[in-house]
C-alpha positions as CSV (number, residue, x, y, z in Angstrom):
1,M,67.5,-6.2,69.3
2,R,66.8,-5.6,73.0
3,E,66.9,-8.0,75.9
4,F,65.0,-8.1,79.2
5,T,65.8,-10.3,82.1
6,I,62.6,-11.3,84.0
7,G,62.9,-10.5,87.7
8,K,60.9,-12.1,90.5
9,N,58.3,-9.3,90.5
10,D,57.5,-9.9,86.9
11,A,57.4,-13.7,87.1
12,G,54.0,-15.2,86.3
13,Q,52.9,-12.6,83.8
14,R,51.8,-13.6,80.3
15,L,54.4,-12.8,77.6
16,D,52.1,-10.5,75.6
17,R,51.0,-8.5,78.6
18,F,54.5,-8.0,79.9
19,V,55.7,-6.7,76.5
20,A,52.6,-4.5,76.1
21,K,53.2,-2.9,79.5
22,N,56.9,-2.3,78.8
23,L,56.4,-1.1,75.2
24,P,53.2,1.0,75.3
25,L,54.0,2.4,71.8
26,L,53.8,-1.0,70.2
27,P,50.2,-1.5,68.7
28,P,48.5,-4.7,70.1
29,A,48.0,-6.2,66.7
30,L,51.6,-5.7,65.8
31,L,52.7,-7.2,69.1
32,Q,50.7,-10.4,68.4
33,K,52.2,-10.5,64.8
34,Y,55.7,-10.2,66.2
35,I,55.1,-13.1,68.6
36,R,53.8,-15.2,65.7
37,L,56.8,-14.4,63.6
38,K,59.1,-15.2,66.5
39,R,60.6,-11.7,66.6
40,I,59.9,-12.0,70.3
41,K,61.8,-14.9,71.9
42,V,62.0,-16.4,75.3
43,N,65.4,-17.9,76.1
44,G,66.3,-17.9,72.4
45,R,63.1,-19.6,71.2
46,G,59.7,-18.6,69.9
47,S,56.9,-18.7,72.4
48,K,53.1,-18.4,72.7
49,R,51.5,-15.2,73.6
50,D,50.0,-16.7,76.8
51,A,53.2,-18.3,78.0
52,R,53.9,-17.5,81.7
53,L,57.3,-15.9,82.3
54,E,59.6,-17.2,85.0
55,A,62.2,-15.4,87.0
56,G,65.5,-15.5,85.1
57,D,64.0,-15.8,81.6
58,I,65.8,-13.9,78.9
59,L,63.4,-12.0,76.7
60,Q,64.8,-11.0,73.2
61,L,62.9,-8.5,71.2
62,Y,63.8,-8.0,67.5
63,I,61.7,-4.8,67.2
64,N,62.5,-1.3,65.9
65,D,64.1,1.0,68.4
66,E,61.3,3.6,68.1
67,F,58.9,1.3,70.0
68,F,61.2,1.3,73.1
69,D,60.8,5.1,73.5
70,K,58.6,6.7,76.2
71,P,55.2,7.8,74.9
72,S,54.9,11.5,73.9
73,E,52.8,13.6,71.6
74,E,55.6,13.3,69.0
75,N,55.7,9.5,68.8
76,M,52.1,8.5,69.3
77,F,51.8,7.8,65.6
78,L,53.6,4.5,66.3
79,T,50.5,3.2,68.1
80,V,48.5,3.4,64.8
81,F,48.9,-0.1,63.3
82,R,46.5,0.4,60.3
83,P,46.3,4.1,59.2
84,K,42.8,5.1,58.1
85,L,43.1,7.7,55.4
86,S,41.0,8.8,52.5
87,I,43.7,10.3,50.2
88,V,42.5,12.9,47.6
89,Y,46.0,13.4,46.1
90,E,49.6,12.5,47.0
91,D,53.1,13.1,45.6
92,E,56.6,13.3,46.9
93,N,56.0,16.6,48.6
94,L,52.5,16.6,50.0
95,L,49.4,14.7,50.8
96,L,45.8,15.9,50.6
97,A,43.6,13.9,53.0
98,D,39.8,13.9,53.2
99,K,39.2,14.1,57.0
100,R,36.1,12.5,58.2
101,P,33.8,14.4,60.6
102,G,34.4,13.5,64.2
103,M,38.2,13.1,63.9
104,V,40.5,15.8,65.4
105,V,43.4,16.9,63.4
106,H,45.8,17.2,66.3
107,A,45.8,15.8,69.8
108,D,43.7,17.6,72.3
109,E,42.3,17.1,75.8
110,T,39.8,14.5,74.5
111,E,42.0,12.4,72.1
112,K,45.7,11.6,71.9
113,V,45.9,8.7,69.4
114,D,43.2,8.7,66.8
115,T,44.1,12.0,65.2
116,L,44.6,12.9,61.5
117,I,48.3,13.8,61.9
118,N,49.0,10.5,63.7
119,H,47.4,8.5,60.9
120,I,49.3,10.5,58.3
121,Q,52.6,10.1,60.1
122,A,52.0,6.3,60.6
123,Y,51.1,5.9,56.9
124,L,54.4,7.6,55.8
125,Y,56.4,5.8,58.4
126,Q,55.1,2.4,57.3
127,K,55.7,3.3,53.6
128,R,59.2,4.1,54.7
129,E,58.9,7.6,53.2
130,W,59.7,9.1,56.6
131,D,62.1,7.8,59.3
132,P,62.0,10.0,62.5
133,K,65.4,8.5,63.5
134,Q,67.0,10.1,60.4
135,E,65.5,13.5,60.9
136,N,66.9,16.1,63.3
137,A,63.7,18.1,63.8
138,F,61.2,17.8,60.9
139,A,58.1,15.6,61.1
140,P,55.3,15.5,58.5
141,A,53.0,18.4,59.5
142,L,49.5,19.8,58.6
143,C,49.3,23.1,56.8
144,N,45.6,23.8,57.7
145,R,43.1,22.7,60.3
146,I,39.5,21.7,60.3
147,D,37.1,21.5,63.3
148,R,36.5,18.1,64.7
149,N,32.9,17.8,63.4
150,T,33.7,19.4,60.0
151,G,34.9,17.2,57.2
152,G,37.1,17.9,54.2
153,I,40.6,18.4,52.7
154,V,43.6,18.9,54.9
155,I,47.0,19.5,53.5
156,A,50.0,17.6,54.9
157,A,53.6,18.6,54.0
158,K,56.1,15.8,53.7
159,N,59.2,18.0,53.9
160,A,60.3,21.3,55.5
161,E,60.4,23.2,52.2
162,T,56.9,22.2,51.2
163,L,55.7,23.2,54.7
164,R,57.4,26.6,54.4
165,I,56.0,27.3,50.9
166,L,52.5,26.3,51.7
167,N,52.4,28.3,55.0
168,E,53.5,31.3,53.0
169,K,50.9,30.7,50.3
170,I,48.1,30.3,52.8
171,R,49.1,33.5,54.6
172,A,49.1,35.3,51.2
173,H,45.7,33.9,50.3
174,E,47.2,32.0,47.3
175,V,45.5,28.8,48.4
176,E,41.7,28.8,47.9
177,K,39.4,26.6,50.1
178,S,35.8,26.1,49.1
179,Y,33.1,24.7,51.5
180,L,29.7,23.2,51.1
181,C,27.2,23.7,53.9
182,V,23.5,23.2,54.5
183,T,21.8,26.1,56.1
184,V,18.5,26.3,57.9
185,G,16.8,29.1,55.9
186,R,17.4,30.8,52.6
187,P,20.3,33.3,52.5
188,K,19.2,36.8,51.3
189,P,20.5,37.8,48.9
190,P,21.2,34.3,47.4
191,A,24.8,35.2,46.8
192,G,27.0,37.8,48.5
193,K,29.7,38.7,51.0
194,I,29.5,38.5,54.8
195,E,31.9,41.0,56.5
196,G,32.3,41.4,60.2
197,F,34.5,40.9,63.2
198,L,34.9,37.7,65.2
199,R,36.0,37.5,68.8
200,K,36.6,34.2,70.5
201,D,35.9,33.4,74.1
202,E,38.6,31.0,75.0
203,E,36.9,29.7,78.1
204,R,33.6,28.9,76.4
205,K,35.3,28.0,73.1
206,Q,32.7,30.1,71.4
207,V,33.0,32.9,68.8
208,T,30.8,36.0,68.6
209,F,30.1,38.0,65.4
210,Y,30.2,41.8,65.4
211,H,29.3,44.2,62.6
212,R,31.8,46.8,63.8
213,P,35.3,46.6,65.3
214,V,35.6,45.4,68.9
215,P,38.6,44.9,71.2
216,G,40.1,41.5,70.4
217,G,37.9,41.1,67.3
218,K,39.4,39.9,64.0
219,T,38.2,40.8,60.5
220,A,36.3,38.0,58.8
221,V,35.2,37.9,55.2
222,T,33.2,35.1,53.7
223,L,31.8,34.8,50.1
224,Y,28.8,32.6,49.7
225,Q,26.5,31.4,46.9
226,T,23.2,29.5,47.2
227,L,23.2,26.4,45.0
228,E,19.7,25.0,45.7
229,T,16.9,25.3,48.2
230,R,14.5,22.5,49.2
231,G,11.9,23.3,51.9
232,P,13.6,25.0,54.9
233,L,17.1,23.9,53.8
234,S,19.6,25.5,51.4
235,L,22.8,24.1,50.0
236,V,25.4,26.9,50.0
237,E,28.9,27.1,48.8
238,C,31.3,29.3,50.8
239,R,34.8,30.6,50.2
240,L,37.0,32.1,52.9
241,L,38.9,35.3,52.2
242,T,40.1,35.1,55.8
243,G,40.6,32.0,58.0
244,R,39.1,32.5,61.4
245,T,37.9,30.0,64.0
246,H,34.3,28.9,63.3
247,Q,34.1,31.6,60.6
248,I,31.5,30.0,58.3
249,R,29.4,28.7,61.1
250,V,29.2,32.1,62.9
251,S,28.9,34.2,59.7
252,M,26.0,32.2,58.3
253,A,24.2,32.3,61.7
254,A,24.7,36.1,61.8
255,I,22.6,36.5,58.6
256,G,19.9,34.2,60.0
257,C,20.9,31.0,58.3
258,P,22.7,28.8,60.8
259,L,24.2,25.5,59.7
260,L,22.1,22.3,60.0
261,G,23.4,20.2,62.9
262,D,25.4,23.0,64.5
263,G,25.0,22.5,68.2
264,K,26.9,25.7,69.1
265,Y,25.5,28.3,66.7
266,G,22.5,26.5,65.2
267,D,18.8,25.8,65.9
268,G,18.6,22.9,68.4
269,A,15.0,22.1,67.6
270,V,15.6,21.8,63.9
271,N,18.8,19.8,64.5
272,R,16.7,17.3,66.6
273,D,14.0,17.1,63.9
274,Y,16.6,16.1,61.3
275,H,18.6,14.0,63.8
276,E,21.8,15.8,63.0
277,T,24.5,16.1,65.6
278,K,27.4,17.4,63.5
279,Q,27.4,20.7,61.5
280,A,26.7,20.2,57.8
281,L,30.0,21.7,56.7
282,Y,32.6,20.3,54.3
283,S,35.8,21.6,52.9
284,Y,35.2,19.9,49.6
285,K,37.5,21.8,47.1
286,L,41.0,23.1,47.2
287,S,42.7,25.2,44.5
288,F,46.3,26.3,44.0
289,P,46.1,29.4,41.8
290,F,49.7,30.5,42.9
291,P,49.9,33.9,41.1
292,T,53.5,34.3,42.4
293,D,56.5,31.9,42.4
294,A,55.9,28.7,44.2
295,G,59.4,27.2,44.2
296,L,59.4,23.4,44.1
297,L,55.6,23.4,44.2
298,G,55.2,25.3,40.9
299,Y,53.8,22.2,39.2
300,L,50.6,22.6,41.3
301,R,49.8,26.0,39.8
302,G,46.3,26.0,38.4
303,R,45.4,22.6,39.8
304,E,42.2,22.0,41.7
305,F,41.2,19.0,43.9
306,T,37.8,17.9,45.2
307,V,36.5,15.2,47.5
308,A,34.7,12.2,46.1
309,D,31.5,12.7,48.0
310,V,29.9,15.0,50.6
311,P,27.5,12.9,52.8
312,F,25.0,15.6,53.6
313,R,24.9,16.9,50.0
314,D,24.0,13.4,48.8
315,K,21.4,13.1,51.6
316,Y,19.6,16.3,51.2
317,F,20.4,17.5,47.7
318,P,21.0,14.4,45.6
319,A,20.5,16.2,42.3
320,I,23.5,18.5,42.8
């Protein structure tokens, strides 16, 4: 429990607005709930949210200590009152979340609160599976990333050992990620391997594909297979043998088949014709072949997980 004594400069404020200003980590909906439950008292009694505070009032807040901290990137999960997650799989060590297109996985210059990691941490905190006050350093963390406008499976580790193992397995290419995408054009040949070198322009946030080594370029290898073609569009499955920024988007554009809806590497006129503003790309399947020892995650060996649905597949290729 914490107490505040209302000074003359705070007199006249509404109860809920005073608390919201002093506890910015407390979600507005949770604040209203605490007032109703009388976990926020004025002079020892419950009060209404619109009650006007007077100088000398004693405010008593029966609220978890975490909400009194100063906002930072590490504790912004507290502001998420109702986590929004589509969970593909979960156990005591990890969680597989189907990230929706449009959501960022981590905070960036455009979004600090509505991020996938904040929703996951809020979910585990509210389930009481994770208590940041009981941890010295570890917080649930993501093992892979997906672009804002790409959807699909993201792996979250619930403990440090799981994070260590999965990071090692991803580096060793023992975790297989398969994507579905819609391309403008028919890949030729219909199945194959795209090999090249990708170099990222950090200022423009854009990647360029090269057929030969270039300074700063990184090797990129993508396997693809055409599943169906209808008119100018093709449904293609891709598997990454390397994990580079924008790899599938740049590689498919390099063979003359950019992704539908891709505003950076695609065909703007076609995107407008189809009214698509996000790249048609989805990390729809995740496999754990684990050919080598996987420690406490050995039970995942040979398992495969897929998302329930891929919106653009259902829209343009409903028979698949």
